[in-house]
C-alpha positions, 0 to 999 in steps of 0.5 A: 500499500502507498502513503497517504496525501492529506487531502485525497484522505480528507475527501473520502473521510469527509464524504463517508462522515457525511453519509454515517451522520445522516444515519441519525439511529446509528449516531444515537446509538453510538453515542447514548449506549456508553452513558446508559452503560455506564450508568448500569454500573453504578452499584458496583463495588470493590474486589480484593485487589482494591480495584473497583469492579467498576474501573474493571467493567469501565475498561472492558467497555472501552474494549467493546467500543472497538469491536461495536463501533469499529470492527462490525460498523467497518466490515459491513461499510467495506463490503457495502462499497464493495459491492456497490463497486465503490471501491473499485471506481475509487481505486481506478483514479488517483487514490491510493489503497491506504487513502481509500481504506482510511478515508472510508474507516474514519467515521467509525474511528471518530465514533469510537474514540468518541465513545472512549472519551465518555467513557473516561469521563463518566468513569470519573464523575460516576464511579470516581475513578482515578486519574490515569496512571500513564495517560501515554499508555492509556492512549497507546492502547486505545490508538493501537487497538483502533489499527488492529481492528480496522485490519481486522474488519479489512481482513474480515471482508475476504470471507464476507460477501454481503452486508447481511451475512456480516452478522455471522462472519464477525460473530466468531471473532466477537464472541471470542473477544468479548468472552475470552479476552475480557474474563482471562485474568480471572482464571486463576485456576485455568491451564497455563495454554489456556490462559496464553491462547486468551491473552493472545486474542487481538482485544486483550493486549488492548484491554490490558494496556488501558487498564495498565495506563489508566488503573496501573493494574490488569486486576491480577495485581495491586496498582503500579505507579507511572514507570512501574506499569512499563514492565507489565506493558512489553507482553501486551504490547509485543502482542499488539505489535504482532497483529498490526503486522499480521494485519497489514500484511494480511490485508495486503494479500487478500483485500478484495476490491471488487465483488466475487464473480 
């Protein structure tokens, strides 16, 4: 894929953002659901490590945003543009592959980042969660997660023929991430191989980095300070980078720009 030229990227992303903005129901659900879910957690308590259950739940919801707002929405959008031959027409012009794919992804990324901000603010005001221990790690986890799930969405279009079938083809990824990535740290007695597999899921390192950056812990140990979380962040950061590399290579080789004949 070639580099991104700002003017061309802006033209694609602006057009996609206008189309997304016309869907009022999608906008409402994207911006209102985070507040509703956050309010529903107001009764959460504190576990033995001193980290509140609300804190763990809110950071889990940051990961859920990537699945719902970025991954699923973007799979349906890419497939829709492909089947309508929009991708083919865009690629026939002066736009590069990077400009097309990232431009189309922009609305979903903007919504996801907006939702994350809502969760962080809601967490601070509703549950009294602390100021992030390492804000750079928190941001790195969020941005790295965005990149991973944009790439996964592009990869998933390879076996998604229609927008309707996306409900089925995206289900394994969403279930694996929602169940596996959220519960692996609580599986104290699980075999090491099971924990290792769950830790390698694409959402797990993202949630781990965001928890370390915000709370100073993934829930397995007492919270650490600004520098203390860096050692704990090495493994999830390496897993996240590996997923990005895999995603880039897979999209370059397997992404379909035209409908199957």
